C-alpha positions in Angstrom: 53.8 -0.4 54.2 52.1 -3.1 56.4 52.6 -6.7 55.1 48.9 -7.4 55.5 48.0 -4.3 53.4 50.6 -5.3 50.8 49.2 -8.8 50.7 45.6 -7.5 50.4 46.6 -5.1 47.6 48.5 -7.8 45.8 45.5 -10.2 45.8 43.2 -7.3 44.6 45.6 -6.5 41.8 45.8 -10.2 40.8 42.0 -10.4 40.8 41.8 -7.2 38.6 44.3 -8.7 36.1 42.1 -11.9 35.9 38.9 -9.9 35.4 40.5 -7.7 32.7 41.8 -10.8 30.9 38.4 -12.4 30.9 36.8 -9.1 29.5 39.5 -8.9 26.8 39.0 -12.6 25.9 35.2 -12.0 25.7 35.6 -9.0 23.4 38.1 -10.9 21.2 35.7 -14.0 21.0 32.9 -11.7 19.9 34.9 -10.0 17.3 36.8 -13.0 15.9 34.2 -13.3 13.1 35.4 -10.0 11.5 38.7 -10.3 9.5 41.2 -7.6 10.4 41.7 -4.6 8.1 44.3 -5.6 5.5 44.0 -9.3 6.1 44.0 -11.7 3.2 40.3 -12.7 3.8 39.1 -9.1 4.1 40.9 -8.1 0.9 39.7 -11.2 -1.0 36.1 -10.6 0.0 36.2 -6.9 -1.0 37.8 -7.9 -4.3 35.0 -10.5 -4.9 32.4 -7.7 -4.4 34.4 -5.3 -6.6 33.9 -7.8 -9.5 30.2 -6.8 -9.5 31.4 -3.2 -10.1 34.1 -4.0 -12.6 31.5 -5.9 -14.7 29.6 -2.7 -14.9 26.5 -4.0 -13.1 26.5 -1.1 -10.7 28.4 1.5 -12.7 25.7 2.4 -15.3 25.7 6.1 -15.5 29.0 6.2 -13.6 31.6 6.5 -16.4 35.3 7.0 -15.6 35.3 5.0 -12.4 38.8 3.9 -11.6 38.2 1.9 -8.5 35.7 1.2 -5.8 36.4 1.4 -2.0 34.0 0.3 0.7 33.1 1.8 4.0 32.3 -1.6 5.7 29.4 -1.6 8.1 29.5 -5.4 8.8 31.8 -8.1 7.6 31.6 -11.4 9.4 33.1 -14.7 8.3 32.7 -18.3 9.5 32.8 -21.8 8.0 33.4 -20.6 4.4 30.5 -18.1 4.5 30.8 -14.3 4.7 28.2 -11.5 5.2 29.2 -8.2 3.7 27.4 -4.9 4.2 29.1 -1.7 3.0 28.6 1.7 1.4 30.7 2.0 -1.7 32.7 5.0 -2.8 33.6 5.4 -6.4 37.0 6.8 -7.2 36.8 8.6 -10.5 39.6 9.0 -13.0 39.6 12.7 -12.1 40.5 11.7 -8.6 37.2 12.8 -7.2 35.2 10.6 -4.9 31.5 9.8 -5.4 29.9 8.4 -2.3 26.9 6.3 -3.0 24.0 6.8 -0.7 22.9 3.2 -0.2 24.2 0.1 1.5 25.4 -2.9 -0.6 24.7 -6.3 1.0 26.2 -9.5 -0.3 26.5 -13.1 0.9 29.7 -14.8 -0.1 30.9 -18.4 -0.1 34.5 -19.6 -0.1 35.0 -22.6 -2.4 38.4 -24.1 -2.9 40.0 -21.2 -1.2 38.4 -18.5 -3.4 35.7 -16.1 -2.2 32.8 -15.6 -4.7 29.5 -13.9 -4.5 26.8 -16.4 -3.5 23.9 -13.9 -3.4 23.9 -10.2 -4.3 21.2 -8.4 -2.3 22.1 -5.2 -4.1 21.9 -1.6 -3.0 19.1 -0.8 -0.5 18.2 1.7 2.1 16.2 -0.6 4.3 17.0 -3.5 6.5 16.7 -6.8 4.8 14.7 -9.4 6.7 16.8 -12.1 8.3 14.9 -14.9 6.5 15.8 -13.4 3.1 19.5 -13.5 4.0 19.7 -17.2 5.0 20.4 -19.2 1.9 17.7 -21.8 1.1 18.7 -25.4 1.1 22.1 -24.9 2.8 23.0 -27.1 5.7 24.9 -25.8 8.6 24.7 -22.1 7.7 26.5 -20.0 10.4 23.7 -17.7 11.7 26.2 -15.8 13.8 27.6 -14.1 10.7 24.4 -12.2 10.3 24.5 -8.8 11.9 22.5 -7.8 15.0 20.3 -5.4 13.1 18.9 -8.3 11.1 17.3 -9.9 14.2 
């Protein structure tokens, strides 16, 4: 192979590697607000929301519920705040699953290393207006944790 052609292909390959690296870095930077599946933060946030179910608040008329799992639509975390939006599935003592038809939206706050529910927006079928999601009187709230569908 001609050395000029080899040199040209080598430069093109190098440029391609740089471009792919920038694209991957951009994707990672955009997604770094979402804790990975199985991570300590994700588990702690889900467990904080599960407390609402364990206390019976959302289980009226749902006897024999063993546990609650979530199909998470949006989970974003930054600066001690978390936005959580998911559809719950109840796992009954019989082993059957009961999928709830609505989305559960919760704003959480991490204080002294523990995630707790700051505001429970409950189950809904409609989009919650963005201004209703932003906590009143809170300085430096990270707006980027709110999902795109809230804009």
